[in-house]
N, C-alpha and C positions, 0 to 999 in steps of 0.2 A: 484424634478422638472420634470414635464411631459409636453411635447408639442405635439399637434396634427399633424398627417401626413396624407395627401391626397394621395391615390394611384389611378392613372387614367390610365386605359388600361391594356391589358393582361399581358405584361411583368412586368409592375409596380406592379400589384396585386400579381404576383408570387414572386417578391422580398419582398413585404410586408408579404406574407405567410412565407417566409424563415426567416424574422426578427422575426415573431411571434414564429416560431419553434425554432430558436436560443435562444430566451428568455426563452422558456419553458425548453429546454435542460440544459441551463446554469443557470437557476433560476435568470434571469435578469429582472429588471423592464422594462416592455414593453411600448412603446409609444402608445398613443391613435390613432388608425388607422381608416380612412374612406376609404372604397374600392368602386370603381366605374368602371363598364365595360359594354360592350354591351351584354354580355352573362353570364349566371350563371355558378358558379363553379360546377365541376363534380368530382366524385371520393371521395377519403378519405378526401380531403380538404373542402368538402361541409359544414360540421357542424362547421368548425373552425372559419370562419368569415362570416359576412352578406354583400354580395355585392349588391350595389344599381345598378340597371339596367337602362341604358339610351339608347336613340336612336340618334345616330349621323352618318352623312354620312362619307364615307371613306375619301373623300377629306376634306381639311381644309375649314371650312365654319364659318363665323361669326354667332354664334348661336342665332340670333334674332328669328328664327322660333322655336327654342327649348329653349327659355329663362326659361321655367319652370324647365329645368334640372339644370340651374345655381341657381335658387332660392331654389330648394330642397336641393342641395348639400351645399350651404352656410348655410341654416337653420340647416342641420345636423352638419356642422362644428361648429356653435355657440353652439349647444347643447353639442358637444364634448368638446369645450373650457370650458364650465361650470363645467365639471367633472375633469378638469386638475388643478393641484396644482400650482397656480401662473405661468401660461405659459409666456414664453418670446419670442416665435417665432412660426411660422407655416412653415411646409415644404410641398412642392408639388412635388411628384414623378410622372412624366407623361411620357408615351411612346413618343418617338421622331418622329416616322413615321406615327402613326395612327391618325385618326380624333379625337378619344377620348382624346388622349394625347396632340396633337398639337392644335386642335381647342377649345375643351372644356377647356383644360389646360390654354390657353391664356386668355380665358374669366374669369376663376376663379382667376387667378393671378391678373388680373386687378381689379376684384371685391374685393378680399381680401385686396389689397393695399388701395383701396378707403374706405373700411368699417372699417378696423382695422389697421390704419397706424402706431400705436405705437408699434406693434409687428414686430419682424424681420421676413423676408421672404426668405426662401431658396428654390431654384428651382433645382430639380435633374432630369436629362434627361438620362435614360438608352439608350445606343446606341446598336443596333444589330450589328452583324459582318459588318465591314465597306464595304465589297464587295457586301453586299445586299442593301445598301442605294443607290438606283437608282430611277430615274423617279419621280413619285408622292411622294415617300417616302422622297426624298431629298427636294422637294419643301414644303411638309407638315412640315418637321422638321425646315426648315429655317423660315417659317412663324410663327410657334409656338415659336421658340427661340427668336424672336424679342421681344415679350412681357416679357419674362424672363429677357432679357438683360435690358429692360427699367425699370421694376418695382421691380425686386428681389434684395436683398442685396448680394446674392451669387448664382452663377450658376455652377452646377456640371454636366459635361458631363461624364458619366461613361460608358466606352466601354466594350463590352463583350469579345473582342479579347484577352486582356491581362489576364482576369479572366480564360478563357479556357486554356490559355498557362500555367498559374501558377498551375491550378488544374491538368493538364496533367503531369506536372513535379512531382507531389506528389502522383500519382497513379502508379500502376504497369503496365507493358506493356500488361498484359492480361486483365486488367480492363479498359473498355472504359470510357472516360470522359463524364459525363452527364450534361445536362443543369441545372438540379437542384443543382448539386455541384457548378457550376459556379455562380448560383444565390445566393447560400449560402455565397460564398466569397464576392460578391458584397453587400449582406445584412449585413455582419459583418462590412465592412467599413462604410456603410451607417448608421448603428446603432451608430458607434462612432462619426459620423458627426451630426446626427439629433436626436439621442435617448435621453432618460432621463439622464441628467448629472448635477452634483453639484460640487461645489468647496468649499474648506475649507475657510470660511470667517474669521476664527480666525488667519489666517496667515497674518502677517503684511507686509507692504511694505519693511521694513528693512530685515525681514527674507527671503523674495523673492529676495532681493537685487535689487529691481526695482528702488529705489532711488539712489543706488550707481552707476550703469552703465547699462542703458537700452540696450546699443548696444551689450553687451556680454551675456545677460541673454537669455537662450533658452525659457524662458517664458515671453519674453518682450511684446508679443501681448496679454497677459492675461487681460481680462476685467472683473473686479469684480463688480457686481451690489450691490444694497443695501441688507442688511441681510433680509432673508425671515422670516417674522413672529417673529422676535427677536430670532431665533434659531441660530445654529452654521453653517448653510449652506447658501450659496448664489448662485443665478443662474448664469450660464455662458451664456452670451447673444449671441446666434447664432454663435458659435465659428469659423466656417469656414469663416464667413464674416469679421473676424478680419484681414484676409490677403487680403481682397478685397478693392477696392477703386471705386470711381464713374466711372473711365475710365477703370478699370480692375476688372471685376466681375467673370471671369472664374477661378475657383479654383478646387482643388481635395483634397480628404482625403484618406490616406492609413494607415492601422493599422495592429497590430499583432493579432487581435481578432480571425481571421479565423484560424490561426496556433494554437492558444490556444484551440479553439473549436475542431479542428482536433486532437490535442494531447489528449484532454480529452476523446474523443470518442475512440481513440486507447487504451488509458490506461484502460478505463472501459471495453472494449471488451476483452482485454488481462486478466484483473483481473477476469472477469466472467468465462473465459475459463480455467484459470490455478489455481487461488487461491480463487475464489469466491469474494463476495462483500468485505470482510474484507481485501483483498489484494490490493484494489484500492489505498489507501494512500501510502503503501510501494512501489508499482509499480510506482506511480507518481514521487517518488524521483529519480528513475533511468532514467526517461525521461528528456533529456536535452532540455531546452526551454529558449531562450533569447528573450524577447519582442522586443528589438532593432534590433536583427538579423532577426526576423520574419518580422518586418516592412520593413527592407531593402530588403528582398527577394521579398516582394510585390512590392516595388518600382522598383526592377530590372526587373520584368516581364513587368511592364508598359513601362520601358525605351526600352527594347529590342523589344517589340512588336511595339511600336511607330516607332522605327527606320526601322523595316521591312515594315510597312505600308507606310512610307514616301519614301521607295526605297533607303534609305541611307545605305550603307554597305561598309566596308573596302574591302570586297571581290570583289565588283563590280567596284572598282576603284574610288569611289567618295571620300573615305577617311574621316578623322575627320572634314575637312573643310565644309562638307555638313551639319554638325550639327550646330544648332544655338540656342540650348536650354539654357535658363537662367531663374532662379527663382528670382523674385524681392522681394517677401515677403513670409515668411513661419513661422509657429508656431508649435513647438513640445510639445506634452502633454504626461506626465507620469501619468498613470491612475491606480488607485487601484479599484478593485471590492469589495465593502464593503456592508455588510448586512444592509438593511434599512427596516423599517416597511412600506410596500406598502399599506396595508389596515388592519383593525383589524383582528388579528389572522393569518396574512400571512406576511411572510418576503421575500424580494427579494433583490438581489444584485444590487447596483447602481454604475455607474461609478463616481468615486470621484477623482478629481484632487487635489492632495496634494503636491503642487509645493515646499513648503518650506522644507519639511522633506525628500523628495526623488526625485532625478532628475538624469539625465544622464550627464556624462562629455561631454562637447562640442567636445573635441578631438576625443572621441569615436564615437560620432554622425557623425562627418565629415568623419572619416575613412570609416564607413560603407556606408554612402551616396556616397562617391567617388567610392566604389566598386560597388554599385548598379547602379549608373548613372554616369559613368566616363566622359561623354561628357557634363554634366550639371553643371552649376555654381550656387551654393546656397548662400544665404545671410551669411555674416560673423557672424551673431548672432548664427548660428548653429555650429560655430567653424571652424577651418582650419585643413586640413589633414596634420599632422606633419611629415609624412614619404615620402612626395613627394614635390619636388621643383615646385611650380605652374608656375614659369617662364620658366624653361627648360623641365619640365615633368619628370625629372630624380629622382630616389629614393634617399632619404636622410637617411644616417645612423644615428641611435639614439645615437650620441656621442656629447661631448661638442663642438667639432669643426663643427658639422653638415656637415661632408664630403659628397660629392655627389658621388654615385657609378659610376665607369667608367670614372672618371676624375682624375686629380692630387690631391694633398693633400690640395688644397685651399678650404676655406669654401664656402658653397653655397651662392649665391648672393640674398638670401631671408631669412627672419627671421621667426621664429615661430610666430604664431598669439598670441597676448597678451591674448586672451581668453583661449588658451591652458595653459598658465602659471598661469592664475588666477583661473582656475577651481579647483585647490587643496583646496583653501580656500573657494571659493564660492559654489561649487557644490560637492566637494569630488571626488577624482580621482577614477574612477571605471574602471578596465580593463574588458575585455570580460568574463574572467573566473569568476571573482567575481560577475559580473552582472548576469551571468547565474545562479550561485549558489544562489544568493540572491533572484532571481525571483522564484526559485522552493522550497527553504527551509524556508526563513524568512517569517513569516506571514504578516509582514507589508511592504514587498518589493513591488515595482511597478510590476503589472502583465501585463500591456498593454502599448504599445507605439503607438501613433498616430501622424501623420504629416499632417497638413493642409497647402497647399501652392498654391500660384498663379500659375496656371498650364500652362506651355508652351506646354504640350502634348495635352491638350484640345484645345488650340489655333491652334495647327497643325492639329488636327482632324477637327475642324470647318473650317479651310482654305480649306481642301480637299473637304469637303461637299459643301462649298460655290462654289467652282469651278464647281462641277457637277450641282448644282442648277442654277447657273448663266448662264451656257451654255444652259440649257433647256429654261430658260427665254428669252435669246437672240434669240433663234430659235422659240419662241412662242409655245413651246410644252405644251400641256395640258391647255393652257390659256383659250380657249373657254369653256372647261369643268368647270374650276373654276368660270368663269363668271356666269354660271348657278346657282351657290350657293352663289353668292354675292361678290366674291373676284375679283376685277377688276385689270387690268394691272397696274394701279397707285399704288395699294396696294403692288404688287410685286416689283415695282420700289422703293418704300419707304423702303421695307424690305431689298432689296439687297444693297441699299445705306447705311442703318444703319449698317448692318452686315459688309460691307466693311470698314466703318469708325471704327468699333470696332477692326477689324483685323489690320488696320493701326495704331491705337492708342496703341495697345498692342504689336506690333511687335518690 
């Protein structure tokens, strides 16, 4: 299953290049990419991809004067779709602040929805550091985001701040964090969200336990389409949109792929330096890697960075009451990287969701998510944290009486989640040690974990950007300049009203 991806603007093209580099390093099936920017690539990346050059103003402008750009890109998209194997969706990755991303991106999203409405549409908007989103950048982003919220099935706002934070934690103090490393982290998560992905169509509803109890299955959002060409694989229809609704399209995807890639690079480098190529496999067994823990670390960086940007901290006296994070819908995927024939004579690994044969215990998922995002409440389908009383916040001892630490011997006034007691028969109880060992030694163990969820963090970021843009609009800043390129005050008013309605409906 291969779906085309449009990359619009400098930051988006760089993320696309990192996805391409990731696929080559890890021998993954690469998505079909279409690259568009106002400038040609330079340096070592020049021969890697062909970038279509367009002429767009820096300001957001309805591209009536440059409609040829839209026609040329859509024509290239259709030619790309013809090369895809039964595509199910189209993804548009566009810069948030630039005219190429916001202006041309909105025109293309509208055209794609009108031309091929049967395909899913995911809009990904990479955000620069939030303190740089000011002035024209904030207004451009809000105008471009309006089309994504109107016509896309899923909208992902992917910030650079938490990526830089997580990368800096993984590098030594003497090694500076580079933008390319942060882009690689974003690319890894984006690959799990919009890259080539198949699911095992041979797994029945009974094996998935979907008929038994949808509320307790960590794969309750799984949407299997019809079997592709009578084979054993079926397409997963735009899986981030499975957590979205008509009134709640902001979602996010966090995965463990970047940690796996980072570990593989370290193991390969270590093997070449100490034992040669033959030592890679033996060295890999000594490297501890748990996909669920790696995904939780990714979530933790998002949570802590979002709290700092929001100005909420226990240190400054606002306390836990300042947090209002709640996830209404989420879907966890346990993914294997399996070898598939990408083209005659060439094999690539494809992400394959094998939900029936390998999954994570909901209790373990809940425990790690509670560590990663302690102020956030996740859906019960991901399990309950069995070591903490959700009512009092006190730790619960793992005894039959479920005593609460720091109290008398009375039982806690809360029961373990039914999903925790059911996971022994439904999912198989996996502790952290056995999960880590299975991930590194067993050839059929899940290698990746990815979580798609309706993102309160994206909502919080959008709210802060809206405050900046709306203040400028109320003061009529830059409005005369936008009028010169065809964007009237009425367009701004409609945009601000729509974004405000989205914020109110999702709050």
